[in-house]
MMTF fields as JSON, N, C-alpha, C and O atoms, coordinates in Angstrom:
{
  "mmtfVersion": "1.0.0",
  "mmtfProducer": "UNKNOWN",
  "numBonds": 203,
  "numAtoms": 204,
  "numGroups": 51,
  "numChains": 1,
  "numModels": 1,
  "chainsPerModel": [1],
  "groupsPerChain": [51],
  "chainIdList": ["A"],
  "bondAtomList": [4, 2, 8, 6, 12, 10, 16, 14, 20, 18, 24, 22, 28, 26, 32, 30, 36, 34, 40, 38, 44, 42, 48, 46, 52, 50, 56, 54, 60, 58, 64, 62, 68, 66, 72, 70, 76, 74, 80, 78, 84, 82, 88, 86, 92, 90, 96, 94, 100, 98, 104, 102, 108, 106, 112, 110, 116, 114, 120, 118, 124, 122, 128, 126, 132, 130, 136, 134, 140, 138, 144, 142, 148, 146, 152, 150, 156, 154, 160, 158, 164, 162, 168, 166, 172, 170, 176, 174, 180, 178, 184, 182, 188, 186, 192, 190, 196, 194, 200, 198],
  "bondOrderList": [1, 1, 1, 1, 1, 1, 1, 1, 1, 1, 1, 1, 1, 1, 1, 1, 1, 1, 1, 1, 1, 1, 1, 1, 1, 1, 1, 1, 1, 1, 1, 1, 1, 1, 1, 1, 1, 1, 1, 1, 1, 1, 1, 1, 1, 1, 1, 1, 1, 1],
  "groupList": [{"groupName": "MET", "atomNameList": ["N", "CA", "C", "O"], "elementList": ["N", "C", "C", "O"], "formalChargeList": [0, 0, 0, 0], "bondAtomList": [1, 0, 2, 1, 3, 2], "bondOrderList": [1, 1, 2], "singleLetterCode": "M", "chemCompType": "L-PEPTIDE LINKING"}, {"groupName": "PRO", "atomNameList": ["N", "CA", "C", "O"], "elementList": ["N", "C", "C", "O"], "formalChargeList": [0, 0, 0, 0], "bondAtomList": [1, 0, 2, 1, 3, 2], "bondOrderList": [1, 1, 2], "singleLetterCode": "P", "chemCompType": "L-PEPTIDE LINKING"}, {"groupName": "VAL", "atomNameList": ["N", "CA", "C", "O"], "elementList": ["N", "C", "C", "O"], "formalChargeList": [0, 0, 0, 0], "bondAtomList": [1, 0, 2, 1, 3, 2], "bondOrderList": [1, 1, 2], "singleLetterCode": "V", "chemCompType": "L-PEPTIDE LINKING"}, {"groupName": "THR", "atomNameList": ["N", "CA", "C", "O"], "elementList": ["N", "C", "C", "O"], "formalChargeList": [0, 0, 0, 0], "bondAtomList": [1, 0, 2, 1, 3, 2], "bondOrderList": [1, 1, 2], "singleLetterCode": "T", "chemCompType": "L-PEPTIDE LINKING"}, {"groupName": "ASN", "atomNameList": ["N", "CA", "C", "O"], "elementList": ["N", "C", "C", "O"], "formalChargeList": [0, 0, 0, 0], "bondAtomList": [1, 0, 2, 1, 3, 2], "bondOrderList": [1, 1, 2], "singleLetterCode": "N", "chemCompType": "L-PEPTIDE LINKING"}, {"groupName": "PHE", "atomNameList": ["N", "CA", "C", "O"], "elementList": ["N", "C", "C", "O"], "formalChargeList": [0, 0, 0, 0], "bondAtomList": [1, 0, 2, 1, 3, 2], "bondOrderList": [1, 1, 2], "singleLetterCode": "F", "chemCompType": "L-PEPTIDE LINKING"}, {"groupName": "LEU", "atomNameList": ["N", "CA", "C", "O"], "elementList": ["N", "C", "C", "O"], "formalChargeList": [0, 0, 0, 0], "bondAtomList": [1, 0, 2, 1, 3, 2], "bondOrderList": [1, 1, 2], "singleLetterCode": "L", "chemCompType": "L-PEPTIDE LINKING"}, {"groupName": "LYS", "atomNameList": ["N", "CA", "C", "O"], "elementList": ["N", "C", "C", "O"], "formalChargeList": [0, 0, 0, 0], "bondAtomList": [1, 0, 2, 1, 3, 2], "bondOrderList": [1, 1, 2], "singleLetterCode": "K", "chemCompType": "L-PEPTIDE LINKING"}, {"groupName": "SER", "atomNameList": ["N", "CA", "C", "O"], "elementList": ["N", "C", "C", "O"], "formalChargeList": [0, 0, 0, 0], "bondAtomList": [1, 0, 2, 1, 3, 2], "bondOrderList": [1, 1, 2], "singleLetterCode": "S", "chemCompType": "L-PEPTIDE LINKING"}, {"groupName": "GLU", "atomNameList": ["N", "CA", "C", "O"], "elementList": ["N", "C", "C", "O"], "formalChargeList": [0, 0, 0, 0], "bondAtomList": [1, 0, 2, 1, 3, 2], "bondOrderList": [1, 1, 2], "singleLetterCode": "E", "chemCompType": "L-PEPTIDE LINKING"}, {"groupName": "ALA", "atomNameList": ["N", "CA", "C", "O"], "elementList": ["N", "C", "C", "O"], "formalChargeList": [0, 0, 0, 0], "bondAtomList": [1, 0, 2, 1, 3, 2], "bondOrderList": [1, 1, 2], "singleLetterCode": "A", "chemCompType": "L-PEPTIDE LINKING"}, {"groupName": "GLN", "atomNameList": ["N", "CA", "C", "O"], "elementList": ["N", "C", "C", "O"], "formalChargeList": [0, 0, 0, 0], "bondAtomList": [1, 0, 2, 1, 3, 2], "bondOrderList": [1, 1, 2], "singleLetterCode": "Q", "chemCompType": "L-PEPTIDE LINKING"}, {"groupName": "ARG", "atomNameList": ["N", "CA", "C", "O"], "elementList": ["N", "C", "C", "O"], "formalChargeList": [0, 0, 0, 0], "bondAtomList": [1, 0, 2, 1, 3, 2], "bondOrderList": [1, 1, 2], "singleLetterCode": "R", "chemCompType": "L-PEPTIDE LINKING"}, {"groupName": "HIS", "atomNameList": ["N", "CA", "C", "O"], "elementList": ["N", "C", "C", "O"], "formalChargeList": [0, 0, 0, 0], "bondAtomList": [1, 0, 2, 1, 3, 2], "bondOrderList": [1, 1, 2], "singleLetterCode": "H", "chemCompType": "L-PEPTIDE LINKING"}, {"groupName": "ASP", "atomNameList": ["N", "CA", "C", "O"], "elementList": ["N", "C", "C", "O"], "formalChargeList": [0, 0, 0, 0], "bondAtomList": [1, 0, 2, 1, 3, 2], "bondOrderList": [1, 1, 2], "singleLetterCode": "D", "chemCompType": "L-PEPTIDE LINKING"}, {"groupName": "ILE", "atomNameList": ["N", "CA", "C", "O"], "elementList": ["N", "C", "C", "O"], "formalChargeList": [0, 0, 0, 0], "bondAtomList": [1, 0, 2, 1, 3, 2], "bondOrderList": [1, 1, 2], "singleLetterCode": "I", "chemCompType": "L-PEPTIDE LINKING"}, {"groupName": "GLY", "atomNameList": ["N", "CA", "C", "O"], "elementList": ["N", "C", "C", "O"], "formalChargeList": [0, 0, 0, 0], "bondAtomList": [1, 0, 2, 1, 3, 2], "bondOrderList": [1, 1, 2], "singleLetterCode": "G", "chemCompType": "PEPTIDE LINKING"}],
  "groupTypeList": [0, 1, 2, 3, 4, 5, 6, 7, 8, 9, 3, 7, 10, 4, 6, 11, 12, 2, 6, 7, 9, 13, 9, 13, 1, 14, 15, 12, 9, 12, 10, 6, 15, 5, 6, 6, 6, 4, 14, 16, 4, 3, 11, 10, 11, 2, 10, 11, 3, 15, 16],
  "groupIdList": [1, 2, 3, 4, 5, 6, 7, 8, 9, 10, 11, 12, 13, 14, 15, 16, 17, 18, 19, 20, 21, 22, 23, 24, 25, 26, 27, 28, 29, 30, 31, 32, 33, 34, 35, 36, 37, 38, 39, 40, 41, 42, 43, 44, 45, 46, 47, 48, 49, 50, 51],
  "secStructList": [7, 7, 7, 7, 7, 7, 1, 7, 2, 2, 2, 2, 2, 2, 2, 2, 2, 2, 2, 2, 2, 7, 1, 7, 2, 2, 2, 2, 2, 2, 2, 2, 2, 2, 2, 2, 2, 2, 6, 6, 7, 7, 2, 2, 2, 2, 2, 2, 2, 2, 7],
  "xCoordList": [14.124, 15.172, 14.578, 14.044, 14.669, 14.106, 14.924, 16.147, 14.224, 14.862, 15.23, 14.44, 16.429, 16.852, 16.934, 17.127, 16.787, 16.913, 16.029, 16.489, 14.763, 13.836, 13.203, 12.564, 13.381, 12.824, 13.811, 15.022, 13.279, 14.121, 14.549, 13.872, 15.65, 16.185, 15.213, 15.123, 14.492, 13.538, 12.337, 11.798, 11.916, 10.821, 11.246, 10.48, 12.453, 12.976, 13.06, 12.699, 13.532, 13.627, 12.239, 12.059, 11.274, 9.904, 9.332, 8.684, 9.566, 9.082, 9.748, 9.1, 11.016, 11.711, 11.131, 11.008, 10.781, 10.159, 8.788, 8.446, 8.008, 6.688, 6.827, 6.048, 7.805, 8.027, 8.301, 7.869, 9.003, 9.352, 8.249, 8.079, 7.491, 6.648, 5.145, 4.388, 4.691, 3.243, 2.523, 3.038, 1.313, 0.571, -0.175, -0.493, -0.457, -1.216, -0.274, 0.564, -0.406, 0.494, 0.384, 1.373, -0.802, -0.955, -0.124, 0.47, -0.089, 0.69, 2.174, 2.929, 2.602, 4.011, 4.403, 5.504, 3.507, 3.797, 3.94, 4.825, 3.098, 3.191, 4.495, 5.119, 4.9, 6.177, 7.322, 8.247, 7.26, 8.294, 8.35, 9.434, 7.201, 7.153, 7.902, 8.723, 7.621, 8.307, 9.805, 10.592, 10.206, 11.636, 12.328, 13.446, 11.681, 12.267, 12.367, 13.377, 11.337, 11.387, 12.478, 13.166, 12.635, 13.667, 15.068, 15.995, 15.226, 16.521, 16.814, 17.884, 15.879, 16.121, 15.502, 15.771, 14.682, 14.001, 12.886, 12.269, 12.633, 11.527, 10.235, 10.265, 9.109, 7.822, 7.743, 7.182, 8.296, 8.289, 9.122, 8.725, 10.262, 11.104, 10.421, 10.496, 9.753, 9.028, 7.905, 7.71, 7.177, 6.085, 6.607, 5.974, 7.74, 8.325, 8.788, 8.619, 9.363, 9.846, 8.678, 8.754, 7.617, 6.484, 5.612, 5.033, 5.533, 4.753, 3.426, 2.62],
  "yCoordList": [3.266, 3.316, 2.885, 1.782, 3.75, 3.409, 2.336, 2.269, 1.526, 0.476, 1.062, 1.786, 0.746, 1.237, 0.094, -1.064, 0.432, -0.509, -1.745, -2.872, -1.522, -2.644, -2.98, -4.022, -2.093, -2.343, -3.131, -2.921, -4.025, -4.724, -3.721, -2.714, -3.981, -3.04, -2.794, -1.672, -3.815, -3.614, -2.792, -2.0, -2.975, -2.174, -0.718, 0.19, -0.499, 0.858, 1.535, 2.703, 0.809, 1.361, 1.69, 2.709, 0.84, 1.083, 2.335, 3.147, 2.494, 3.673, 4.948, 5.99, 4.871, 6.033, 6.404, 7.585, 5.41, 5.67, 6.315, 7.269, 5.788, 6.353, 7.803, 8.663, 8.072, 9.415, 10.401, 11.552, 9.971, 10.85, 10.969, 12.031, 9.889, 9.827, 9.809, 10.096, 9.488, 9.308, 10.638, 11.665, 10.61, 11.851, 12.355, 13.541, 11.481, 11.881, 12.266, 11.462, 13.474, 13.917, 13.086, 12.924, 12.56, 11.736, 10.455, 10.024, 9.866, 8.641, 8.949, 8.186, 10.07, 10.461, 10.716, 10.359, 11.329, 11.602, 10.3, 10.193, 9.329, 8.044, 7.328, 6.725, 7.398, 6.799, 7.482, 6.82, 8.806, 9.561, 9.162, 9.039, 8.961, 8.554, 7.242, 7.125, 6.256, 4.97, 5.102, 4.464, 5.923, 6.093, 6.796, 6.434, 7.783, 8.473, 7.536, 7.543, 6.735, 5.772, 4.733, 4.325, 4.309, 3.333, 3.89, 3.134, 5.204, 5.847, 6.044, 6.538, 5.666, 5.749, 6.945, 7.18, 7.707, 8.836, 8.334, 7.304, 9.058, 8.717, 9.258, 10.034, 8.851, 9.365, 10.873, 11.581, 11.361, 12.803, 13.553, 14.627, 13.005, 13.632, 13.652, 14.64, 12.552, 12.484, 13.523, 14.228, 13.605, 14.579, 16.004, 16.831, 16.294, 17.629, 17.902, 19.011, 16.906, 17.063, 17.316, 18.191, 16.556, 16.671, 17.879, 18.513, 18.175, 19.343, 18.935, 19.783],
  "zCoordList": [29.2, 28.209, 26.865, 26.75, 25.85, 24.546, 23.819, 23.938, 23.086, 22.29, 20.931, 20.325, 20.458, 19.154, 18.156, 18.528, 16.904, 15.79, 15.932, 15.754, 16.252, 16.364, 15.015, 14.87, 14.024, 12.699, 11.834, 11.904, 11.033, 10.054, 8.995, 8.785, 8.336, 7.351, 6.197, 5.699, 5.771, 4.676, 5.131, 4.357, 6.378, 6.916, 7.046, 6.721, 7.516, 7.641, 6.272, 6.133, 5.273, 3.925, 3.375, 2.708, 3.651, 3.199, 3.868, 3.208, 5.163, 5.875, 5.353, 5.258, 5.02, 4.465, 3.101, 2.778, 2.314, 1.016, 1.195, 0.496, 2.134, 2.425, 2.887, 2.478, 3.728, 4.244, 3.112, 3.179, 2.088, 0.971, -0.07, -0.669, -0.297, -1.48, -1.247, -2.174, -0.056, 0.134, 0.054, 0.497, -0.523, -0.744, 0.496, 0.576, 1.455, 2.642, 3.787, 4.194, 4.301, 5.375, 6.655, 7.37, 6.951, 8.158, 8.07, 9.058, 6.908, 6.71, 6.805, 7.407, 6.21, 6.307, 7.761, 8.183, 8.521, 9.928, 10.721, 11.571, 10.459, 11.156, 10.827, 11.7, 9.567, 9.177, 9.911, 10.381, 10.011, 10.718, 12.189, 12.759, 12.797, 14.21, 14.409, 15.318, 13.561, 13.695, 13.479, 14.178, 12.518, 12.261, 13.429, 13.793, 14.009, 15.163, 16.365, 17.069, 16.604, 17.707, 17.465, 18.4, 16.224, 15.876, 16.121, 16.413, 16.005, 16.244, 17.731, 18.088, 18.6, 20.033, 20.719, 21.897, 20.019, 20.637, 21.551, 21.279, 22.627, 23.514, 22.915, 21.96, 23.474, 23.011, 23.21, 22.374, 24.301, 24.566, 23.534, 23.082, 23.16, 22.152, 20.796, 20.066, 20.462, 19.2, 19.185, 18.195, 20.288, 20.372, 20.226, 19.57, 20.823, 20.719, 19.289, 18.784, 18.643, 17.268, 16.309, 15.447, 16.463, 15.557, 15.896, 15.014, 17.162, 17.565, 18.036, 18.421]
}
């Protein structure tokens, strides 16, 4: 069972900013992974979403 909302609100806001503004696609992808996991997605769901 995946854990939801394990990120603090300031960390989540920082990751959302990185996702929108960072110039490196690898960093944006990592931020997206953490945000998807925080929303309760499993690793398999995240992998399917990202491809």
